[in-house]
N, C-alpha and C positions, 0 to 999 in steps of 0.2 A: 252728555259727554262722559266717558269712562273716567273713573278715578285712577290715580297712580297705582294703587293697590290692585285694581282690577286689570289694568294694563300689564302689570308685572306678572300676575298669575296667568294671564292668557299667553304672554310671551314665554314664560317658563314651560307651560304645557306644550306649546308649539315646538320649542327647542327639544323637549324630551321626545317628541314624535319625529324629530329631525326635519321639521318643516321650516327650514331656515329662511327661505325666500319670503314666506308669510310673516315671519318675525320682522324682517327688514321692512316689509310693506306696512306692517302694523306700527312701526316706530320710525317714522321719517325724521330727518335731522331737524326740520323746523319745529316739530312737536317736541322733540327731546330738549332743544334749546329753550323752549318755553317752560317745560316742566322742571328742567334742571335737577334731574333725579339720577344719582349715581347707579342705583340698582337697575334702572331701565337701560342705561348705557352699557352696563355689563351684559345684559341679555342680548343687546344688539351685537356686542363684541363676540358673544358665544355663537350667534348665527353666522357672522362673517367668518369666524374660525372654522365652522362646519363647512363653509363653502370654499375654504382655502383662500379667502380674500384677506391676506395677512395685513396689508396696509390699512384697509378699512377697520380691521379688528384692532390694530394698534391705536388708530385714531380714536375709536370709541373708548378703549381702555384708558387712554390718557385723559380724556374728558371726564370719565368717571372719577379718576384719582384727583383731578383738580377740585371736583365737588366734595369728595370724601377720601382723603389719603389713606384712611384705614379700612376702606371697603375690601373685604377679604377676597372676594372673587376677582375683583379688578387687579389686586396684587398677584393673585395666582396666574391670571392671564398675562400679566406683565412678565412674570417669571418664565412662562411658556415662550414668550417672544424672545427673551434673551437666550433661552435654550436653543431656539432655531438659529440664532446668531452665534452660537457656541461661546457666549459670554457667560461662563458658568458662575463666576463670583457674583455677578449682578443677579442672575437667576436665583441663586441660593438666598441672596438678600431679600428679594421680593417674596419668595416662598415662605421664608421665616416670618416676614411681616404679615403675610396672610394668616399664618398659624397663630401669631400673637393676637391678631384681630378676632380670630374665631378658632380656638383650640380644638373644636369638635368637627372641623371641616377637613374631610379626608383628602381632597384632591391635591393640595399643596404637598402632602406627604408623598403622593404618587410622583409629583413633579420633582421632589428631592431625590426620590428613588431613580428617576430617569437621569438626573444630572450625575449622580454618583455611579450609575451604570456606565454612562459615557466615559467617566473618568476612571473606570475599572476599579473603583473603591467598593468592592462588592459587600464587605461587611456593613458599610453604611447604607448601601442599596437595600440589602435585605431588611435591615432595621427599619427603614422608612416605609418600605412596602408592607411589612408586617403591621406597622402602626396604622397605615391606611386601611388594612383589612380589619383591624380592631374597630375602627370607626365606621367602616362601610363594608361588611362581610359579603355583600351581594354584588360587588363590583367585579365583573369578570375580567376587566382590563388588568387589574392589579395581579390577579393570579397568573394571567398570561405573561406579564412582565417578570413576575417572580420565577416562572418556568424558564424564561429566557436567561435569567441570571444563573440558575442552577445548571442549565445547559452549558453556559460558558464555563462554569466551574467543573464540568464533567461529572456533576452529581446527578446522574440521569434518573435515578429512582425519584428523587425530589422534583426534578423537572417534569417527569410524567405525571406525578401526583398533582402538581399545580395546573398543568395544562388540562388534565381531566376535570379538575374542579371548575376551571373556567368554562369548559364545555358544558358541564352540568348547569351552570348559571346562564350560559348563552350558547346554545348549540349552533347558532348561525354565525359565530365569530370564526372567520377563516384562519386567523393568526395562530390560534392554539393548535389547529390541525397542521399548519405549516411547521410549527415548532416540534410537534410529535414526529413529523416526517424526518426532520433533521436529526432528532435524537435517535430514531431507529436506524438511520443510516450510520450514525456513529457507533451504534451497538451492533452493526452489521446484520440487522434483521431487516433485510431489504423488502420482503413481502409486506411487512407492517408499514414500512416507510411509504411504499407505493399506495397502500390503502389510504393513508392519511393525506398524502398529497392529492390523491384523487378526490377525497372528501373536500379539501379546500377548493379544488377546481369546480366541483359541483356547486359550491356556494358562490363562486365567482369565476365564470368562464374566461374572464380576461385577466386572470391572476398569473402574470408572467413569472413571478417568484416560485409559485407552486409548480408550474411546468418545468422550470429549471431544476427544482428539487426532484421532480419525477425523472427527469433526464439523468440526474446524478445517481438515483437509485438503480435505474436500468443499466447505466454505465458500470456500476459496481457489480452488477450481476452478469456483466459481459454480454448483455442483450443490446448490441450496438445499434441495430436498426431502430429499436424502440427509443433508445436514448437520443438518437439522431432526430427522430420525429418530435420528441418532447422539446429538445433544445430549439428546434426550428419554430415550433409553436410559440415558445417564449419570445423568440426574436420577432415573429410576426406581430405579436401583441405590443412589444416594446423594442423597436429596432436599436434603441440606444442603451439597452441593458447589456452590460459587458459580460456577465458571468456565463450566459449560454454560449457565447462565442468561445470562451475558454473550454467549456464542455465539449463543443464540437471539435476543437483542436485536439482534445484528449481522445475522442472517438477516432478521428482520422489518423492520429498517431498510432493507435493500436491496430488500425486497419492497414497500416503502412502506406497510407495515401499522404505522403509527407508534404506535398505542395499545398494540399487543402488544409492540412494541420497548421502549416506556417501562416497561411492566409487568415485563418480564424484566430490564431493566437495574436497576430498583429492587429486584427480588428478589435479584439478585446483590449489590447493595450491602447489603441487610439481612443477608445471610449473611456477608459479608466487607466491612465498612466501610472497610477499608484497601486495597481493590482499586481501582486508579486507572482501569482501562480502561472500566468501565461509566459512570463520570462523563464520560469523553471521549465515549462513545457517546451518552449523553443530550444532551450539548452539541450534537452533530451533528444529532440528531433535532429538537431545539428550534430550531436554526438553520434547518432545512428548513421548519419550521412558522412561520418568521418570528417566533418568540418569543425575541427576541434577549437580553432580560434573563435569561431562564432558561438560555439557551445559555451565556452568559458565566458565570453562577453555577456551572454544572456544570464548565466548563473550569477555573474557579478552583479548584474542589475537587480536580480531577485534579492540577493543578499543586501544590496544597498538600500532597498526599500524596507527590509526587515532583517537586521543583523543577527537576530536570534531564530531565524527561520532555518530549521535543521536540514531539510531535504536538499537544497541546492549545494550545501557543503559536501554531502555524501556524493551527490551526482558529479560535482566538480572534481572531487578526489578521484573518482573512477576515471574521469577524463584526463586528469594529470597523470594517472598511472599509464594510460594508453600512450602518453607522450614521454614516458620515462622521467617525469619531473617528480622525483621521489619526495623531496622535502615539501613541495607544495601539496602533494597528495597527503602526506603525513599530517601536515598542519590542518588540512580540511577534515580528515577523519577525526582528529582530536576535537575540532570545533563541533562536528556532528555529535560526538559523545557528550560534549559539554551542554549542548542545547536540546538534545533529545530527552524526553521525560523518563522513559523506562530504560535504565542503563543495563538491564538484564535481558532485553529482547534480542531477537535474532540479529537485527541489523547493527545494534550497538556492539554485540559480541563479534560480529564479522568485522566491524570497523577496528576493534581492538586487535583482532588477529592480523589484519592488514597493516596496522601500525607496527606491530612486532616485526613483520616481514620487511617493511620499508626501512625500519631502523637498521636491519642487517645490511641492506643494499647501500644505505647512506654511509654506514661505518666502514664497509669494505667494498671498494670499487670492483675487486675481483669477483666478490659474491654477486654484486649487481649485474655484472656481465653474464654470469652463469644464469642468474634469474631471468634475464632477457632471452637467453637462448632456450631455457626451459619453456618460457611463455611462447616463443616462436615455434617450438616443436608441438606444443598443444594446439596452437592455431592451425598448423598444417594438418593435424589429425582430427580437428573438430568436425563434427557432423551436426548440421543445423536442423534438418527435418528428416522425416521418413518414419518407417516402422521398424521396430526391433522385436526380437523374439527371445523369451526367457525360458530355458529348460528347467524343470523342477519336478519334485515328487508329487504324487497325487495328494499326499497328506498336506503338503504346503498349498497346493492348488485349492483343495477343499477349504482350508483355513481362509484363504484370500477371497474366493468366489462365493462360497456358501456361508461363511462365518464372518465375512467383512473384516478380516484381519488386514493390517497394513503391509505393504511391500517393504521388505527389509534391505538395507545396505549393510554389508559386513565390513568390519575393520579388517584391513588386509592381512593382519597377522593370523586371521582365522580362516583363510581360504583353504580349500581342500587339498590343493597341490602345494606341498612344502617347498617346491622349487620356485614358486611365484615370486616375482620381484627381483630375481637374481641375475637375469640375463643382462640387464642394463649395467649393473655393477661389474659383471664379468668384463663387459666391453670396456668399461672405464678403468678397470684395474684396481678397484677399491673395495672389492667384496669382503676382504678381510681387514680393512683399515681400522685399527683400534684407536681409542682416544689417546692412550699413551702406552709406552712399553717400559717394562722394568722386569727385573728377575721375578718379582712376585705378582705382577699384574699385567695381563695382556687381555684386556676386556673391551668389548664393544658397548657403547652406550645404548640405552633404550631410546628409540626414536619414534615419535608419533608418525602414524601412517594414515593415509586417507581411507575413506569408506567407499566401497564400490558396489555397483550392481552389474552383474555379468549378463550380457545379451549376445545374440548373433544376428546377422542380417536376416530379414524376414523371409528371404528365399530359402533359408535353411530350417524352416519351421518343421519339416518332416525329413530328417536326415539320419541314415543308418548309424553313421559313426557318432553323431551327437546323441542319439538314443542310447548308444552303448556307454558313452562317457558321462553324460549329464542327466539323461531322462530316466532316472532310477527311482525305485521305491524300495526302501530298506535294503539298499545295495543290489537289488535285482534289476538288471538292465532292461530298458525299453518298457518298464511298467509305470513310468511317470507321464508327464505331459509337457507340452510347450504352450506358452501363452504369448501371443503377439500383441504388442501395445503401440499406440501412437506416441512416438517419443516426444513430440512437441507438446501434446496434451499432458503427458506425464510431468514435464518441466513446469508447465503452467499450473497444474494442479498442486505441485509442491510449493510453488511460490504463493499461490492463492491461499493455501493452508497456513503458511507462515504469516502472510499479511493479515489474515483473519484473526490471528492471535495477538496482533498488535493493537494497542489502544488508540494510536494516532495514525495519521497518514504515514506511509512508508515509501522509501525510495523506489523509483521505477528502474533505475540502472543497477544491475546486480552483478556485473562482471562475469566471472566464470563459475558462479556458485553451483549450478546443476547442469553441467555440459556432458554430452556424449562424445566419445572419441573412438576412432578406429584403433585396432591393435596393430602393433608393428612386430614383424617376425625377422629374427636375425639369421642370416645365411652365412655360408662360407665363401661367398663371392666377394672378393675384395673391391671390385668395381661397383658393385651394387649390394653392399652388405646388408642393408635393411630394406625389406619389401613391405608394402601396404596393400593388401587385396582390395580392389575396388577404387584405388587412388593412384594409379600408375603415374599420372602427370605430376604428382607431388613427391614421388620417391627421390628424384634428383635433389630437390631442395632439402628434403629430410636428411639425406646422406651428408650433404654439405654441413647442415646444422649439427649433426651428430659428431662429425670430425672436429668441428670447432668446439663443441662441448667437451670432447675428450681432451683437447689441448688445454682448455681453460681450467678444467678440473685438475689436470696434472699440475698446472702452475699454482693453483690454490693450495693443493696438498703440499707442494714444495715449500710454501710460505707459511705453513701452519705454525711452526715454532718461531720463525723470524718475525711474523706480523701478528702473532697471537690469534690466528684464525681458529674458528670452531669447526671441528670435523662433524660434530652433531648437527650444527646448523646446515652444513652442506648436505648431509645424509637426508635430513628432513625435507630439504628443498628437492632433492632428487627423487625422494619417495613419491612426490606428486605426479611423476611420470613413470616411475619404475615399474608399476603394475600395468603399463601399456605395452610392455615388451615381453615376447616369448621367443623360444627357439623355433626354427623353421618347420619342425615336425608338426606344429600346431596350425600351420598356415591354412589348412583346409577348413578351419572353423569359421573364418570370416568374423571373428569375435569383435564385439563393440562393448565398451564399458562406460558407465556413468561413474565419474570420479568426483567425490565431495570431500572437502577438507574437514567438515564436521563442526566447525566453529558455530556456536549458537544453537546447535541441535542437541536434544537430549540423547545421551548414550545409555542404552539398555544393556545390562549385564545379566546373562543367564548362566547359572552354575549347576544346572540339573545333572545329577549323577557324576559330579565332578568334571563334566564336559563344559569347559568355559566357552563363552561366546559373547562378544561385544558387537553391538549393532545399533543402527538407527532405524526407527520406524518412520516411514514416509507418509504415504497416503493409501486409501483404498483404491484398488485398480479397476473395479467393475466398469465405471463409466468410460474408461479409456481402452478397454479390451477390444481388439479388432478380430481376433481369431484364437480359437482353442483347438489344439490337436492332441488327441489321446494316443499314447504310445502303442506300438504294434503288439505288445504283450500284456496290455492292460486287461485284467479280468473283469467281466461284466461291463465292457466298454459302453454298450448301449445305455445301461443304467446310469453310468456316470455322465454321459452326454445329455441324457434327459434331465438329470438333476441340475446340471449346469444351465441347460436351456431354460427351464422353468423358473429357476431362481432369478436369472437375468431378465427373463420376460416380465416378471413381477415388477422389475425396475424399469420396464420399457426399454430394455437394452437388447440388441439382437446381433451379437457378433457371429461370425461364421464358426461352426463347430465341425471338426473332422475327426474321423477315427482312422489312424494309420493302418495300412495293410501292407507295409513294406515287408519283404521276405526276411525277417529277422530270425536268426537261428541261435 
């Protein structure tokens, strides 16, 4: 018959080889009762723990502690049991007792690290994991867990360092690859994230967590079909795993398949009612469907689950703005700024800009009415999809297409036509409205203006008049080119670029940040004063709004002194639409403009040769070019066409390229 020592050595060897069933067979209860050896009970507890037989594990641990209350491993396992029960004070007590019994035993330090990690006391977590590493520097588990802590702290370099160290020690451990996948998603390096999630899947084809992470990486890349496949694979492995249902909800939301989005968000909530993200997703879907009550209801639920979760505050604020609930919107934008980490990022600065605007509407009911009318006019003129054409010089086209320069939006004060923006103010009768009048001072205040990009309808990509007016090179007519872009992709590219610069998740609801609008042309026809080419059906509604606007602006100005209203505030509000109006002589242009308020975007100032210019750089345009048309007077047009073609071909982009042969004289 084997001695206790021989049995112990054999059980330890089998446990190290993860042959847990053989350990249990080696150490039957009747034998252990006869031998009365705490160390043998601990090895049996180890085996039951490895087989996830928690009740049997606890029974063996308790018997070991009856025999020897100071048995270090038994106290360690008892601590593990209390961690599973989330009784952290008891867990800490048993881990500390294990350390007292054997100060050189590393595992209870790991246990303490796990406890303090759950409690989010990360300084203590790191301290205990580091102590475990000092005692057992070859334990991959500790490095993986330390990587998880640094990931939570967004100290990604340290997280990567520890995950890689864990992989050096155990290249078969999937959890470090999972952790690296999550880190690289947070760093927006999606290719590396995909690589590491796939590595985890190679090690365990039934790893639902890794498939969900893979879905997240593909979703961030907007590869929605691959994201869909990965999420569904995760669900097939574990139908009760809530996260991939939330991922599917996000995919269907982006694909505008709102019924499927709602179905998957609701399934995620059924499986995990404490999961805040699907409530936020439902809110976004219902907002898009203009079911604002349901949107707010779901944003409320997300916030109830985590009152410091910033995103639903921003999204709910946008929803309140749609409902003209100014105070509620203002409160939520303030909460967003309070809880978002980076106060200087685009969305925080946009929120601050919106707070300033909302304060004006709350302070002055008359201003609020004008703001609603301005918003209504923008809604009438809004273009949601389609192609737009930008006329420019060959020099600018070369910079954008060959040199990868970014498309620029100019501040309206720097538009080429000095009459820009005046037509609306002429109609409203306030083009010369000063801040105050006195014998010494009759001055207009400086007012901030929006930034715009000028386009025309894509049917005008090769137009004689437009070549004369805008397709110039060094003031020589028809020597420039026109570039036709996918307007939706331009908007998406702008928002993707902004989001990629943010350290955390960003709001999905962005209001009117980057919209395209039709231009309005003022006629002398009193019955139909304003016309909108391509939008005949909307003209009647527009003219009604314009007459209401004129009336309300007149009332506002009449009350400037009496109610201490600000003319400057009024002018800045009107500036947001002023550059959408021109006289009827320009009607042939079919112009379209992107109007951006500029909040949160870097303003570039160019003062070359004392020629001032203020502008915003947006995004490179090559991936969204649909068509390039060279002007009819471009010299060496075939050479330019070839240069553009082969540069874009290198990027696997193949827009149409035309050389105009219009009879330009």
